[in-house]
C-alpha positions in Angstrom: 157.0 80.0 180.3 159.6 78.4 182.2 159.9 75.6 179.9 160.6 78.0 176.7 164.4 77.1 175.2 163.8 79.2 172.2 166.8 81.1 171.6 166.1 83.1 168.8 164.9 87.2 168.3 162.1 88.6 170.6 162.6 85.7 173.0 164.6 86.3 176.5 167.8 84.7 176.6 166.9 82.9 180.1 163.5 82.6 180.8 163.5 81.6 184.1 165.0 84.7 185.3 162.5 86.6 187.8 159.4 88.0 185.7 159.8 91.4 187.3 163.2 91.9 185.9 162.3 90.9 182.7 159.2 93.3 182.6 161.8 95.7 183.9 163.3 95.7 180.9 160.3 96.1 178.4 159.5 99.2 180.7 163.1 101.1 180.5 163.2 100.0 176.9 159.7 101.3 175.8 160.7 104.4 177.7 163.9 105.2 176.0 162.3 104.5 172.6 158.9 106.7 173.0 161.2 109.2 174.8 163.1 109.7 171.8 160.6 109.7 169.4 158.5 112.6 171.2 161.1 114.4 171.5 162.0 114.3 168.0 158.7 115.1 166.8 158.8 118.0 168.9 162.0 119.2 167.8 161.5 118.8 164.0 158.6 121.0 164.1 160.4 123.9 165.7 162.9 124.0 163.0 161.1 123.1 159.9 157.4 122.6 158.7 158.2 120.2 156.0 156.3 117.2 156.0 158.8 115.2 154.3 161.8 116.1 156.5 159.5 115.5 159.5 158.5 111.9 158.3 162.8 111.3 157.6 163.7 112.5 161.0 161.0 110.2 162.4 161.9 107.5 160.9 165.8 107.5 161.3 165.1 108.1 165.1 162.1 105.4 165.5 164.5 102.8 163.4 167.7 103.9 165.3 166.4 103.9 168.8 164.8 100.7 168.1 167.6 98.8 166.9 169.9 99.8 169.6 167.2 98.9 172.4 166.5 95.8 170.6 170.1 94.4 170.9 170.8 95.8 174.2 167.8 94.0 175.9 167.1 91.5 173.7 168.5 88.6 175.9 166.8 90.4 179.0 163.6 90.3 177.8 163.4 89.6 174.1 163.2 93.5 173.3 159.6 93.8 172.6 159.0 97.3 173.6 155.5 96.8 171.7 152.1 94.7 173.0 151.4 93.1 169.7 154.6 91.2 169.7 153.8 90.1 173.1 150.1 89.2 172.6 150.9 87.6 169.7 153.1 85.2 171.2 150.8 84.3 174.0 148.4 83.5 171.3 150.7 81.3 169.6 151.5 79.6 173.1 154.7 80.7 173.5 154.2 82.8 176.4 151.8 82.5 179.6 149.1 85.2 180.6 151.0 86.1 183.5 153.9 87.1 181.7 152.0 88.7 178.9 150.2 91.1 181.0 153.5 92.0 183.0 155.2 93.0 179.6 152.1 94.9 178.2 151.5 97.0 181.4 154.9 97.6 181.9 155.0 98.5 178.2 152.2 100.7 178.1 153.2 102.6 181.6 157.1 103.0 180.2 155.8 104.8 176.8 153.8 106.9 178.7 156.2 107.9 181.2 158.9 108.7 178.1 156.1 110.9 176.4 155.7 112.8 179.5 159.4 112.9 180.1 160.0 114.4 176.2 157.2 117.0 176.8 158.5 118.0 180.2 162.5 118.6 178.2 160.7 120.3 175.4 157.0 121.1 174.6 157.6 123.8 177.6 160.1 125.8 175.8 159.1 128.3 173.2 162.7 129.7 171.9 162.3 130.8 168.4 165.3 128.1 167.4 166.5 124.8 168.5 167.8 123.7 170.9 166.6 125.4 173.9 169.1 127.4 175.9 167.9 126.7 179.5 170.5 124.9 181.3 168.5 122.7 183.4 166.5 121.4 180.5 169.8 120.8 178.3 171.0 119.0 181.8 168.1 117.0 182.0 168.4 116.0 178.2 172.0 115.3 178.7 171.0 112.7 181.5 168.4 110.7 179.6 170.5 110.4 176.6 173.5 109.5 178.5 171.5 106.6 180.4 170.0 105.7 176.8 174.0 105.3 175.6 174.9 103.5 178.8 172.0 101.3 178.9 172.7 100.3 175.3 176.2 99.9 175.9 176.2 97.7 179.1 172.9 96.0 177.7 175.2 94.6 174.7 178.0 93.7 176.9 176.2 91.7 179.6 174.1 89.9 176.5 177.3 89.1 175.0 176.5 91.0 171.8 180.0 91.0 170.7 179.4 91.6 167.0 176.2 93.9 167.0 177.3 95.9 170.3 179.1 98.6 167.5 175.7 98.9 165.6 173.6 99.1 168.3 175.4 101.9 169.7 175.9 103.9 166.5 171.9 103.4 166.1 171.3 105.0 169.6 173.5 108.0 169.0 172.1 108.8 166.0 168.4 108.4 167.3 169.4 110.7 170.5 171.4 113.3 168.3 168.5 113.5 165.9 165.8 114.2 169.2 168.5 116.3 171.3 171.1 117.8 168.7 172.6 119.9 171.8 173.5 116.8 173.4 177.2 115.4 174.2 177.1 112.2 176.2 180.7 111.7 176.9 182.5 113.5 179.1 185.4 113.5 177.0 183.9 115.5 174.1 182.1 118.0 176.5 185.6 118.9 178.1 187.2 118.7 174.4 184.3 121.2 173.4 185.6 124.1 175.4 188.6 124.2 173.4 186.5 123.7 169.9 185.2 126.4 167.4 182.0 126.5 166.0 178.5 124.9 166.9 180.0 122.1 169.3 181.9 124.7 171.2 180.8 125.0 174.9 181.9 127.4 177.6 183.4 125.5 180.6 180.9 126.3 183.3 178.2 125.0 180.5 180.4 122.1 180.2 181.1 120.9 183.9 177.4 121.2 184.4 177.1 118.6 181.2 179.8 116.5 182.9 177.7 116.4 186.0 174.5 115.2 184.2 176.0 112.6 182.6 177.5 111.0 185.3 173.8 111.1 187.0 172.6 109.5 183.8 175.2 107.0 183.9 174.6 105.7 187.4 171.0 105.6 186.7 172.0 103.3 183.8 173.8 101.3 185.7 171.0 101.1 188.3 169.0 99.8 185.2 171.0 97.2 183.4 171.7 95.8 187.1 167.9 95.2 187.4 167.7 93.8 183.7 170.9 91.7 183.8 172.0 91.0 187.7 175.4 89.0 187.7 175.0 85.4 188.4 176.3 84.9 191.9 179.5 83.2 192.1 179.8 79.5 192.5 180.3 78.4 196.2 183.6 76.5 196.5 183.7 72.9 197.1 183.8 71.9 200.4 186.3 69.2 200.0 188.7 71.5 198.0 188.3 73.8 200.9 189.3 71.6 203.3 192.4 70.5 201.1 
């Protein structure tokens, strides 16, 4: 695996980076992808019984979330989030068995956690309409979606995805807002909503709670990005130069 020098889609930019960091990116990406898809499935069933509407929303959420996450994590791990891609690379001789097993186990584990997280946030609620009004559930959803947004943004930055970054961010926002229409993911917007009218309006107390959740989500995202995209250590100054 260390000899892999291919720089193309679904191959990590630097395969010499620690395997646990690359596998961690697969865990995080698969978790967020499944979280969005499962959340959207639960949410859409609460507002309509239309099969066509359900398929449309799930298609938008899946495509949007996957696009954003692949762009964000592509350089770190290849952005698979799918055991089939990983196994086919192994069969083709592009990935060794140790890396393949780490990726596949990480993808499956991340997917399960993502589904359980969506169930905790949505499945326990039984309101007549969506979104739920329970403050704790709203704060948890706000923290997770904000974390996903920050991961996409900083993943694109550290992966040097200059031209595709805005597209990836837009894709994630589309997916997250279809899955959780009540989320804001931006302290400036949440604060502004206290002055707004209409469906986006927020009371000051709720806005402050959502901002706290956003800060928590951003902190979690920073931890994820620090593992997936560790900053290179600065080069040691040349001793002769230092002496001069």
